[in-house]
Structures are given as structure tokens and as C-alpha cells.
N, CA, C, O and the ligand as a Tripos MOL2 file, in Angstrom:
@<TRIPOS>MOLECULE
protein
  257   255    65     0     0
PROTEIN
NO_CHARGES

@<TRIPOS>ATOM
      1 N         -24.5200  -27.8160   18.8170 N.3       1 MET1
      2 CA        -25.9040  -27.4760   18.4640 C.3       1 MET1
      3 C         -26.8990  -28.3150   19.2670 C.2       1 MET1
      4 O         -26.5730  -29.3690   19.8130 O.2       1 MET1
      5 N         -28.1040  -27.8060   19.3110 N.am      2 ILE2
      6 CA        -29.1590  -28.5240   20.0260 C.3       2 ILE2
      7 C         -29.7340  -29.6030   19.1220 C.2       2 ILE2
      8 O         -29.9630  -29.3810   17.9320 O.2       2 ILE2
      9 N         -29.9570  -30.7410   19.6880 N.am      3 ASP3
     10 CA        -30.4680  -31.8700   18.9340 C.3       3 ASP3
     11 C         -31.8710  -31.5830   18.4070 C.2       3 ASP3
     12 O         -32.7240  -31.0540   19.1190 O.2       3 ASP3
     13 N         -32.0900  -31.9480   17.1380 N.am      4 LYS4
     14 CA        -33.3960  -31.6890   16.5260 C.3       4 LYS4
     15 C         -34.5180  -32.4230   17.2610 C.2       4 LYS4
     16 O         -35.6110  -31.8860   17.4430 O.2       4 LYS4
     17 N         -34.2380  -33.6280   17.6690 N.am      5 GLU5
     18 CA        -35.2680  -34.3990   18.3730 C.3       5 GLU5
     19 C         -35.5860  -33.7730   19.7290 C.2       5 GLU5
     20 O         -36.7200  -33.8360   20.2040 O.2       5 GLU5
     21 N         -34.5660  -33.1680   20.3440 N.am      6 LEU6
     22 CA        -34.8180  -32.4680   21.6040 C.3       6 LEU6
     23 C         -35.7060  -31.2600   21.3510 C.2       6 LEU6
     24 O         -36.6540  -31.0080   22.0950 O.2       6 LEU6
     25 N         -35.3950  -30.5190   20.3000 N.am      7 LEU7
     26 CA        -36.2090  -29.3550   19.9660 C.3       7 LEU7
     27 C         -37.6710  -29.7350   19.7520 C.2       7 LEU7
     28 O         -38.5840  -29.0080   20.1440 O.2       7 LEU7
     29 N         -37.8670  -30.8870   19.1240 N.am      8 ASP8
     30 CA        -39.2320  -31.3020   18.8040 C.3       8 ASP8
     31 C         -40.0830  -31.5400   20.0560 C.2       8 ASP8
     32 O         -41.3050  -31.3900   20.0160 O.2       8 ASP8
     33 N         -39.4510  -31.9040   21.1450 N.am      9 ILE9
     34 CA        -40.2340  -32.2030   22.3500 C.3       9 ILE9
     35 C         -40.3030  -31.0220   23.3060 C.2       9 ILE9
     36 O         -41.0730  -31.0390   24.2660 O.2       9 ILE9
     37 N         -39.5040  -30.0020   23.0450 N.am     10 LEU10
     38 CA        -39.5300  -28.8460   23.9380 C.3      10 LEU10
     39 C         -40.7670  -28.0010   23.6770 C.2      10 LEU10
     40 O         -41.1220  -27.7400   22.5270 O.2      10 LEU10
     41 N         -41.4090  -27.5810   24.7380 N.am     11 VAL11
     42 CA        -42.5200  -26.6520   24.6220 C.3      11 VAL11
     43 C         -42.3260  -25.5290   25.6340 C.2      11 VAL11
     44 O         -41.6110  -25.6710   26.6260 O.2      11 VAL11
     45 N         -42.9730  -24.4290   25.3560 N.am     12 CYS12
     46 CA        -42.9310  -23.2910   26.2520 C.3      12 CYS12
     47 C         -43.6020  -23.6660   27.5800 C.2      12 CYS12
     48 O         -44.7260  -24.1680   27.5770 O.2      12 CYS12
     49 N         -42.9350  -23.4310   28.6980 N.am     13 PRO13
     50 CA        -43.5550  -23.7540   29.9920 C.3      13 PRO13
     51 C         -44.7170  -22.8280   30.3350 C.2      13 PRO13
     52 O         -45.5040  -23.1200   31.2360 O.2      13 PRO13
     53 N         -44.8210  -21.7280   29.6270 N.am     14 SER14
     54 CA        -45.8930  -20.7810   29.9120 C.3      14 SER14
     55 C         -47.1740  -21.1460   29.1740 C.2      14 SER14
     56 O         -48.2430  -21.2280   29.7800 O.2      14 SER14
     57 N         -47.0670  -21.3660   27.8560 N.am     15 CYS15
     58 CA        -48.2750  -21.5680   27.0640 C.3      15 CYS15
     59 C         -48.3130  -22.9200   26.3650 C.2      15 CYS15
     60 O         -49.2820  -23.2340   25.6730 O.2      15 CYS15
     61 N         -47.2560  -23.7270   26.5410 N.am     16 LYS16
     62 CA        -47.2210  -25.0900   26.0130 C.3      16 LYS16
     63 C         -47.1670  -25.1600   24.4910 C.2      16 LYS16
     64 O         -47.5010  -26.1850   23.8970 O.2      16 LYS16
     65 N         -46.7500  -24.0750   23.8710 N.am     17 LYS17
     66 CA        -46.5790  -24.0800   22.4190 C.3      17 LYS17
     67 C         -45.1490  -24.4930   22.0860 C.2      17 LYS17
     68 O         -44.2570  -24.3810   22.9270 O.2      17 LYS17
     69 N         -44.9300  -24.9710   20.8600 N.am     18 PRO18
     70 CA        -43.5590  -25.3350   20.4740 C.3      18 PRO18
     71 C         -42.6570  -24.1080   20.3890 C.2      18 PRO18
     72 O         -43.1110  -22.9820   20.1870 O.2      18 PRO18
     73 N         -41.3770  -24.3670   20.5510 N.am     19 VAL19
     74 CA        -40.3980  -23.2910   20.4550 C.3      19 VAL19
     75 C         -39.5360  -23.4990   19.2190 C.2      19 VAL19
     76 O         -39.3950  -24.6150   18.7190 O.2      19 VAL19
     77 N         -38.9650  -22.4040   18.7410 N.am     20 GLU20
     78 CA        -38.1740  -22.4250   17.5170 C.3      20 GLU20
     79 C         -36.7970  -21.8520   17.8180 C.2      20 GLU20
     80 O         -36.6640  -20.8450   18.5130 O.2      20 GLU20
     81 N         -35.7760  -22.5110   17.2830 N.am     21 LEU21
     82 CA        -34.4140  -22.0440   17.5110 C.3      21 LEU21
     83 C         -34.1120  -20.8570   16.6060 C.2      21 LEU21
     84 O         -34.3060  -20.9210   15.3920 O.2      21 LEU21
     85 N         -33.6380  -19.7800   17.2060 N.am     22 LYS22
     86 CA        -33.2820  -18.5750   16.4580 C.3      22 LYS22
     87 C         -31.8070  -18.2680   16.6650 C.2      22 LYS22
     88 O         -31.2740  -18.4100   17.7660 O.2      22 LYS22
     89 N         -31.1580  -17.8450   15.5850 N.am     23 ASP23
     90 CA        -29.7840  -17.4020   15.7140 C.3      23 ASP23
     91 C         -29.7340  -16.1200   16.5390 C.2      23 ASP23
     92 O         -30.7000  -15.3570   16.5670 O.2      23 ASP23
     93 N         -28.6200  -15.8860   17.2020 N.am     24 PRO24
     94 CA        -28.5140  -14.6680   18.0150 C.3      24 PRO24
     95 C         -28.5390  -13.4190   17.1440 C.2      24 PRO24
     96 O         -28.0660  -13.4230   16.0080 O.2      24 PRO24
     97 N         -29.0970  -12.3600   17.6960 N.am     25 ASP25
     98 CA        -29.0650  -11.0760   17.0120 C.3      25 ASP25
     99 C         -27.6310  -10.5690   16.9600 C.2      25 ASP25
    100 O         -26.8300  -10.8850   17.8400 O.2      25 ASP25
    101 N         -27.3040   -9.7910   15.9430 N.am     26 PRO26
    102 CA        -25.9770   -9.1700   15.9180 C.3      26 PRO26
    103 C         -25.7760   -8.2920   17.1510 C.2      26 PRO26
    104 O         -26.6480   -7.4960   17.4980 O.2      26 PRO26
    105 N         -24.6580   -8.4340   17.7940 N.am     27 GLY27
    106 CA        -24.3840   -7.6430   18.9810 C.3      27 GLY27
    107 C         -24.9490   -8.2500   20.2400 C.2      27 GLY27
    108 O         -24.6340   -7.8030   21.3430 O.2      27 GLY27
    109 N         -25.7740   -9.2550   20.0920 N.am     28 ASP28
    110 CA        -26.2980   -9.9380   21.2670 C.3      28 ASP28
    111 C         -25.2210  -10.8790   21.7950 C.2      28 ASP28
    112 O         -24.1700  -11.0390   21.1760 O.2      28 ASP28
    113 N         -25.4800  -11.4850   22.9130 N.am     29 THR29
    114 CA        -24.5710  -12.5120   23.3970 C.3      29 THR29
    115 C         -24.5120  -13.6450   22.3900 C.2      29 THR29
    116 O         -25.4230  -13.8110   21.5780 O.2      29 THR29
    117 N         -23.4580  -14.4130   22.4400 N.am     30 ALA30
    118 CA        -23.1470  -15.3430   21.3640 C.3      30 ALA30
    119 C         -24.0920  -16.5260   21.2710 C.2      30 ALA30
    120 O         -23.9570  -17.3510   20.3680 O.2      30 ALA30
    121 N         -25.0340  -16.6230   22.1730 N.am     31 GLN31
    122 CA        -25.8700  -17.8070   22.2040 C.3      31 GLN31
    123 C         -27.1480  -17.6130   21.3970 C.2      31 GLN31
    124 O         -27.6960  -16.5140   21.3110 O.2      31 GLN31
    125 N         -27.5960  -18.7000   20.8160 N.am     32 ALA32
    126 CA        -28.9040  -18.7130   20.1730 C.3      32 ALA32
    127 C         -29.9960  -18.6750   21.2430 C.2      32 ALA32
    128 O         -29.7340  -18.8020   22.4390 O.2      32 ALA32
    129 N         -31.2140  -18.4980   20.7730 N.am     33 ARG33
    130 CA        -32.3410  -18.4820   21.6960 C.3      33 ARG33
    131 C         -33.4580  -19.3380   21.1450 C.2      33 ARG33
    132 O         -33.5520  -19.5730   19.9400 O.2      33 ARG33
    133 N         -34.2920  -19.7920   22.0370 N.am     34 LEU34
    134 CA        -35.4910  -20.5170   21.6380 C.3      34 LEU34
    135 C         -36.6820  -19.5810   21.8040 C.2      34 LEU34
    136 O         -36.9650  -19.1000   22.9010 O.2      34 LEU34
    137 N         -37.3690  -19.3350   20.7030 N.am     35 VAL35
    138 CA        -38.4760  -18.3950   20.7160 C.3      35 VAL35
    139 C         -39.7860  -19.1680   20.6630 C.2      35 VAL35
    140 O         -39.9710  -20.0430   19.8170 O.2      35 VAL35
    141 N         -40.6860  -18.8380   21.5680 N.am     36 CYS36
    142 CA        -41.9750  -19.5060   21.6240 C.3      36 CYS36
    143 C         -42.8670  -19.0260   20.4850 C.2      36 CYS36
    144 O         -42.9770  -17.8290   20.2220 O.2      36 CYS36
    145 N         -43.4980  -19.9840   19.8180 N.am     37 ALA37
    146 CA        -44.3920  -19.6400   18.7180 C.3      37 ALA37
    147 C         -45.7110  -19.0700   19.2200 C.2      37 ALA37
    148 O         -46.4630  -18.4710   18.4520 O.2      37 ALA37
    149 N         -45.9900  -19.2520   20.4880 N.am     38 GLY38
    150 CA        -47.2520  -18.7900   21.0330 C.3      38 GLY38
    151 C         -47.1350  -17.4080   21.6660 C.2      38 GLY38
    152 O         -47.6810  -16.4320   21.1520 O.2      38 GLY38
    153 N         -46.4160  -17.3330   22.7870 N.am     39 CYS39
    154 CA        -46.3750  -16.0850   23.5520 C.3      39 CYS39
    155 C         -45.1770  -15.2170   23.1840 C.2      39 CYS39
    156 O         -45.1260  -14.0470   23.5660 O.2      39 CYS39
    157 N         -44.2140  -15.7690   22.4500 N.am     40 GLY40
    158 CA        -43.0860  -14.9610   22.0080 C.3      40 GLY40
    159 C         -41.9720  -14.8170   23.0280 C.2      40 GLY40
    160 O         -41.0030  -14.0980   22.7820 O.2      40 GLY40
    161 N         -42.0870  -15.4790   24.1590 N.am     41 ARG41
    162 CA        -40.9760  -15.4550   25.1080 C.3      41 ARG41
    163 C         -39.7320  -16.0500   24.4620 C.2      41 ARG41
    164 O         -39.8200  -16.9350   23.6120 O.2      41 ARG41
    165 N         -38.5730  -15.5500   24.8790 N.am     42 ARG42
    166 CA        -37.3120  -16.0040   24.2960 C.3      42 ARG42
    167 C         -36.4660  -16.6540   25.3810 C.2      42 ARG42
    168 O         -36.0430  -16.0030   26.3360 O.2      42 ARG42
    169 N         -36.2330  -17.9310   25.2180 N.am     43 TYR43
    170 CA        -35.5140  -18.7050   26.2300 C.3      43 TYR43
    171 C         -34.0380  -18.7900   25.8640 C.2      43 TYR43
    172 O         -33.6980  -19.0420   24.7080 O.2      43 TYR43
    173 N         -33.1660  -18.5830   26.8370 N.am     44 PRO44
    174 CA        -31.7290  -18.6480   26.5490 C.3      44 PRO44
    175 C         -31.2470  -20.0790   26.3780 C.2      44 PRO44
    176 O         -31.8820  -21.0310   26.8330 O.2      44 PRO44
    177 N         -30.1160  -20.2030   25.7170 N.am     45 VAL45
    178 CA        -29.4470  -21.4980   25.5720 C.3      45 VAL45
    179 C         -28.0500  -21.3320   26.1420 C.2      45 VAL45
    180 O         -27.2720  -20.5010   25.6720 O.2      45 VAL45
    181 N         -27.7400  -22.1150   27.1440 N.am     46 LYS46
    182 CA        -26.4300  -22.0150   27.7760 C.3      46 LYS46
    183 C         -25.6890  -23.3270   27.6060 C.2      46 LYS46
    184 O         -26.1700  -24.3830   28.0160 O.2      46 LYS46
    185 N         -24.5120  -23.2510   26.9940 N.am     47 ASP47
    186 CA        -23.7180  -24.4550   26.7450 C.3      47 ASP47
    187 C         -24.5380  -25.5290   26.0440 C.2      47 ASP47
    188 O         -24.4590  -26.7100   26.3810 O.2      47 ASP47
    189 N         -25.3200  -25.1030   25.0700 N.am     48 ASP48
    190 CA        -26.1760  -25.9940   24.2720 C.3      48 ASP48
    191 C         -27.3060  -26.6170   25.0870 C.2      48 ASP48
    192 O         -27.9470  -27.5650   24.6340 O.2      48 ASP48
    193 N         -27.5480  -26.1000   26.2640 N.am     49 ILE49
    194 CA        -28.6540  -26.5910   27.0920 C.3      49 ILE49
    195 C         -29.7730  -25.5500   27.0830 C.2      49 ILE49
    196 O         -29.5730  -24.4260   27.5460 O.2      49 ILE49
    197 N         -30.9370  -25.9080   26.5660 N.am     50 PRO50
    198 CA        -32.0560  -24.9680   26.6020 C.3      50 PRO50
    199 C         -32.5200  -24.7190   28.0360 C.2      50 PRO50
    200 O         -32.7440  -25.6560   28.8030 O.2      50 PRO50
    201 N         -32.6590  -23.4540   28.3770 N.am     51 ILE51
    202 CA        -33.1170  -23.0920   29.7270 C.3      51 ILE51
    203 C         -34.5980  -22.7590   29.6290 C.2      51 ILE51
    204 O         -34.9800  -21.6130   29.3910 O.2      51 ILE51
    205 N         -35.4130  -23.7710   29.8150 N.am     52 MET52
    206 CA        -36.8560  -23.6060   29.6270 C.3      52 MET52
    207 C         -37.5220  -23.1970   30.9410 C.2      52 MET52
    208 O         -38.3320  -23.9350   31.5050 O.2      52 MET52
    209 N         -37.1650  -22.0200   31.4060 N.am     53 LEU53
    210 CA        -37.7230  -21.4980   32.6490 C.3      53 LEU53
    211 C         -38.3150  -20.1250   32.3690 C.2      53 LEU53
    212 O         -37.6770  -19.2760   31.7470 O.2      53 LEU53
    213 N         -39.5320  -19.9190   32.8310 N.am     54 ILE54
    214 CA        -40.1890  -18.6370   32.5940 C.3      54 ILE54
    215 C         -39.3820  -17.5010   33.2110 C.2      54 ILE54
    216 O         -39.2780  -16.4170   32.6380 O.2      54 ILE54
    217 N         -38.8160  -17.7600   34.3750 N.am     55 ASP55
    218 CA        -38.0470  -16.7210   35.0500 C.3      55 ASP55
    219 C         -36.7870  -16.3400   34.2900 C.2      55 ASP55
    220 O         -36.2780  -15.2300   34.4490 O.2      55 ASP55
    221 N         -36.2770  -17.2540   33.4600 N.am     56 GLU56
    222 CA        -35.0470  -16.9850   32.7150 C.3      56 GLU56
    223 C         -35.3290  -16.4140   31.3350 C.2      56 GLU56
    224 O         -34.4120  -15.9530   30.6550 O.2      56 GLU56
    225 N         -36.5790  -16.4390   30.9200 N.am     57 ALA57
    226 CA        -36.9080  -16.0210   29.5580 C.3      57 ALA57
    227 C         -36.9960  -14.5120   29.4500 C.2      57 ALA57
    228 O         -37.3720  -13.8100   30.3890 O.2      57 ALA57
    229 N         -36.6310  -14.0370   28.2570 N.am     58 ASP58
    230 CA        -36.8700  -12.6310   27.9610 C.3      58 ASP58
    231 C         -38.3120  -12.4680   27.5220 C.2      58 ASP58
    232 O         -38.8460  -13.3360   26.8310 O.2      58 ASP58
    233 N         -38.9510  -11.3800   27.9070 N.am     59 PRO59
    234 CA        -40.3360  -11.1800   27.4860 C.3      59 PRO59
    235 C         -40.4240  -10.9540   25.9910 C.2      59 PRO59
    236 O         -39.4340  -10.5760   25.3650 O.2      59 PRO59
    237 N         -41.5850  -11.1780   25.4100 N.am     60 PRO60
    238 CA        -41.7380  -10.9550   23.9750 C.3      60 PRO60
    239 C         -41.5120   -9.4980   23.6110 C.2      60 PRO60
    240 O         -41.7480   -8.5880   24.4060 O.2      60 PRO60
    241 N         -41.0420   -9.3060   22.3740 N.am     61 LYS61
    242 CA        -40.8180   -7.9400   21.8940 C.3      61 LYS61
    243 C         -42.1540   -7.3350   21.4920 C.2      61 LYS61
    244 O         -42.6020   -7.4740   20.3540 O.2      61 LYS61
    245 N         -42.7670   -6.6720   22.4350 N.am     62 GLU62
    246 CA        -44.0400   -6.0190   22.1680 C.3      62 GLU62
    247 C         -43.9900   -4.6520   22.7870 C.2      62 GLU62
    248 O         -44.0720   -4.5080   24.0070 O.2      62 GLU62
    249 N         -43.8570   -3.6580   21.9620 N.am     63 GLN63
    250 CA        -43.7830   -2.2890   22.4770 C.3      63 GLN63
    251 C         -44.7240   -1.4120   21.6740 C.2      63 GLN63
    252 O         -44.6990   -1.4060   20.4440 O.2      63 GLN63
    253 N         -45.5220   -0.6990   22.3660 N.am     64 GLY64
    254 CA        -46.4700    0.2010   21.6950 C.3      64 GLY64
    255 C         -47.6680   -0.5620   21.2790 C.2      64 GLY64
    256 O         -48.5900    0.0080   20.6950 O.2      64 GLY64
    257 ZN        -45.1240  -19.4330   25.1270 Zn       65 ZN65
@<TRIPOS>BOND
     1     1     2 1
     2     2     3 1
     3     3     4 2
     4     3     5 am
     5     5     6 1
     6     6     7 1
     7     7     8 2
     8     7     9 am
     9     9    10 1
    10    10    11 1
    11    11    12 2
    12    11    13 am
    13    13    14 1
    14    14    15 1
    15    15    16 2
    16    15    17 am
    17    17    18 1
    18    18    19 1
    19    19    20 2
    20    19    21 am
    21    21    22 1
    22    22    23 1
    23    23    24 2
    24    23    25 am
    25    25    26 1
    26    26    27 1
    27    27    28 2
    28    27    29 am
    29    29    30 1
    30    30    31 1
    31    31    32 2
    32    31    33 am
    33    33    34 1
    34    34    35 1
    35    35    36 2
    36    35    37 am
    37    37    38 1
    38    38    39 1
    39    39    40 2
    40    39    41 am
    41    41    42 1
    42    42    43 1
    43    43    44 2
    44    43    45 am
    45    45    46 1
    46    46    47 1
    47    47    48 2
    48    47    49 am
    49    49    50 1
    50    50    51 1
    51    51    52 2
    52    51    53 am
    53    53    54 1
    54    54    55 1
    55    55    56 2
    56    55    57 am
    57    57    58 1
    58    58    59 1
    59    59    60 2
    60    59    61 am
    61    61    62 1
    62    62    63 1
    63    63    64 2
    64    63    65 am
    65    65    66 1
    66    66    67 1
    67    67    68 2
    68    67    69 am
    69    69    70 1
    70    70    71 1
    71    71    72 2
    72    71    73 am
    73    73    74 1
    74    74    75 1
    75    75    76 2
    76    75    77 am
    77    77    78 1
    78    78    79 1
    79    79    80 2
    80    79    81 am
    81    81    82 1
    82    82    83 1
    83    83    84 2
    84    83    85 am
    85    85    86 1
    86    86    87 1
    87    87    88 2
    88    87    89 am
    89    89    90 1
    90    90    91 1
    91    91    92 2
    92    91    93 am
    93    93    94 1
    94    94    95 1
    95    95    96 2
    96    95    97 am
    97    97    98 1
    98    98    99 1
    99    99   100 2
   100    99   101 am
   101   101   102 1
   102   102   103 1
   103   103   104 2
   104   103   105 am
   105   105   106 1
   106   106   107 1
   107   107   108 2
   108   107   109 am
   109   109   110 1
   110   110   111 1
   111   111   112 2
   112   111   113 am
   113   113   114 1
   114   114   115 1
   115   115   116 2
   116   115   117 am
   117   117   118 1
   118   118   119 1
   119   119   120 2
   120   119   121 am
   121   121   122 1
   122   122   123 1
   123   123   124 2
   124   123   125 am
   125   125   126 1
   126   126   127 1
   127   127   128 2
   128   127   129 am
   129   129   130 1
   130   130   131 1
   131   131   132 2
   132   131   133 am
   133   133   134 1
   134   134   135 1
   135   135   136 2
   136   135   137 am
   137   137   138 1
   138   138   139 1
   139   139   140 2
   140   139   141 am
   141   141   142 1
   142   142   143 1
   143   143   144 2
   144   143   145 am
   145   145   146 1
   146   146   147 1
   147   147   148 2
   148   147   149 am
   149   149   150 1
   150   150   151 1
   151   151   152 2
   152   151   153 am
   153   153   154 1
   154   154   155 1
   155   155   156 2
   156   155   157 am
   157   157   158 1
   158   158   159 1
   159   159   160 2
   160   159   161 am
   161   161   162 1
   162   162   163 1
   163   163   164 2
   164   163   165 am
   165   165   166 1
   166   166   167 1
   167   167   168 2
   168   167   169 am
   169   169   170 1
   170   170   171 1
   171   171   172 2
   172   171   173 am
   173   173   174 1
   174   174   175 1
   175   175   176 2
   176   175   177 am
   177   177   178 1
   178   178   179 1
   179   179   180 2
   180   179   181 am
   181   181   182 1
   182   182   183 1
   183   183   184 2
   184   183   185 am
   185   185   186 1
   186   186   187 1
   187   187   188 2
   188   187   189 am
   189   189   190 1
   190   190   191 1
   191   191   192 2
   192   191   193 am
   193   193   194 1
   194   194   195 1
   195   195   196 2
   196   195   197 am
   197   197   198 1
   198   198   199 1
   199   199   200 2
   200   199   201 am
   201   201   202 1
   202   202   203 1
   203   203   204 2
   204   203   205 am
   205   205   206 1
   206   206   207 1
   207   207   208 2
   208   207   209 am
   209   209   210 1
   210   210   211 1
   211   211   212 2
   212   211   213 am
   213   213   214 1
   214   214   215 1
   215   215   216 2
   216   215   217 am
   217   217   218 1
   218   218   219 1
   219   219   220 2
   220   219   221 am
   221   221   222 1
   222   222   223 1
   223   223   224 2
   224   223   225 am
   225   225   226 1
   226   226   227 1
   227   227   228 2
   228   227   229 am
   229   229   230 1
   230   230   231 1
   231   231   232 2
   232   231   233 am
   233   233   234 1
   234   234   235 1
   235   235   236 2
   236   235   237 am
   237   237   238 1
   238   238   239 1
   239   239   240 2
   240   239   241 am
   241   241   242 1
   242   242   243 1
   243   243   244 2
   244   243   245 am
   245   245   246 1
   246   246   247 1
   247   247   248 2
   248   247   249 am
   249   249   250 1
   250   250   251 1
   251   251   252 2
   252   251   253 am
   253   253   254 1
   254   254   255 1
   255   255   256 2
@<TRIPOS>SUBSTRUCTURE
     1 MET1         2 RESIDUE 1 A MET
     2 ILE2         6 RESIDUE 1 A ILE
     3 ASP3        10 RESIDUE 1 A ASP
     4 LYS4        14 RESIDUE 1 A LYS
     5 GLU5        18 RESIDUE 1 A GLU
     6 LEU6        22 RESIDUE 1 A LEU
     7 LEU7        26 RESIDUE 1 A LEU
     8 ASP8        30 RESIDUE 1 A ASP
     9 ILE9        34 RESIDUE 1 A ILE
    10 LEU10       38 RESIDUE 1 A LEU
    11 VAL11       42 RESIDUE 1 A VAL
    12 CYS12       46 RESIDUE 1 A CYS
    13 PRO13       50 RESIDUE 1 A PRO
    14 SER14       54 RESIDUE 1 A SER
    15 CYS15       58 RESIDUE 1 A CYS
    16 LYS16       62 RESIDUE 1 A LYS
    17 LYS17       66 RESIDUE 1 A LYS
    18 PRO18       70 RESIDUE 1 A PRO
    19 VAL19       74 RESIDUE 1 A VAL
    20 GLU20       78 RESIDUE 1 A GLU
    21 LEU21       82 RESIDUE 1 A LEU
    22 LYS22       86 RESIDUE 1 A LYS
    23 ASP23       90 RESIDUE 1 A ASP
    24 PRO24       94 RESIDUE 1 A PRO
    25 ASP25       98 RESIDUE 1 A ASP
    26 PRO26      102 RESIDUE 1 A PRO
    27 GLY27      106 RESIDUE 1 A GLY
    28 ASP28      110 RESIDUE 1 A ASP
    29 THR29      114 RESIDUE 1 A THR
    30 ALA30      118 RESIDUE 1 A ALA
    31 GLN31      122 RESIDUE 1 A GLN
    32 ALA32      126 RESIDUE 1 A ALA
    33 ARG33      130 RESIDUE 1 A ARG
    34 LEU34      134 RESIDUE 1 A LEU
    35 VAL35      138 RESIDUE 1 A VAL
    36 CYS36      142 RESIDUE 1 A CYS
    37 ALA37      146 RESIDUE 1 A ALA
    38 GLY38      150 RESIDUE 1 A GLY
    39 CYS39      154 RESIDUE 1 A CYS
    40 GLY40      158 RESIDUE 1 A GLY
    41 ARG41      162 RESIDUE 1 A ARG
    42 ARG42      166 RESIDUE 1 A ARG
    43 TYR43      170 RESIDUE 1 A TYR
    44 PRO44      174 RESIDUE 1 A PRO
    45 VAL45      178 RESIDUE 1 A VAL
    46 LYS46      182 RESIDUE 1 A LYS
    47 ASP47      186 RESIDUE 1 A ASP
    48 ASP48      190 RESIDUE 1 A ASP
    49 ILE49      194 RESIDUE 1 A ILE
    50 PRO50      198 RESIDUE 1 A PRO
    51 ILE51      202 RESIDUE 1 A ILE
    52 MET52      206 RESIDUE 1 A MET
    53 LEU53      210 RESIDUE 1 A LEU
    54 ILE54      214 RESIDUE 1 A ILE
    55 ASP55      218 RESIDUE 1 A ASP
    56 GLU56      222 RESIDUE 1 A GLU
    57 ALA57      226 RESIDUE 1 A ALA
    58 ASP58      230 RESIDUE 1 A ASP
    59 PRO59      234 RESIDUE 1 A PRO
    60 PRO60      238 RESIDUE 1 A PRO
    61 LYS61      242 RESIDUE 1 A LYS
    62 GLU62      246 RESIDUE 1 A GLU
    63 GLN63      250 RESIDUE 1 A GLN
    64 GLY64      254 RESIDUE 1 A GLY
    65 ZN65       257 GROUP 0 **** ****
């Protein structure tokens, strides 16, 4: 798991808001994601390492 203290210092590289650890969706890849509280980008976690890169993030779920 990702260290709580590490989570506390992580911020979204796009909007500088804190991120929140989310469990993976059913059927998704087995990794959790870090979801930005501001812009909603979803950052992957690989081998318990948060990948805080805008290029690696999934865009926010905004459709319609
Ligand atoms: Zn953000």
C-alpha cells in the first residue's frame, strides 16, 4: 500500500490540489488510482509507486 504520509504530500501536477486514493473499479486493472479532488484526473499507481504525471493520467470522467 501507499504510505499515508506520502499521500498527504502528493498533489495533482495539473491543478495542485490533493489527490485521494481510490480502489480499482471492478474489471479494471488491478491497481488503485489516485484521483484529483480538483480536476478529477486519475493517476495510475504502479508497483505501489504513484505516477504523478499529467501525460500518464486518465482524464476526468466528464461526458455530456
Ligand atoms: Zn488536478
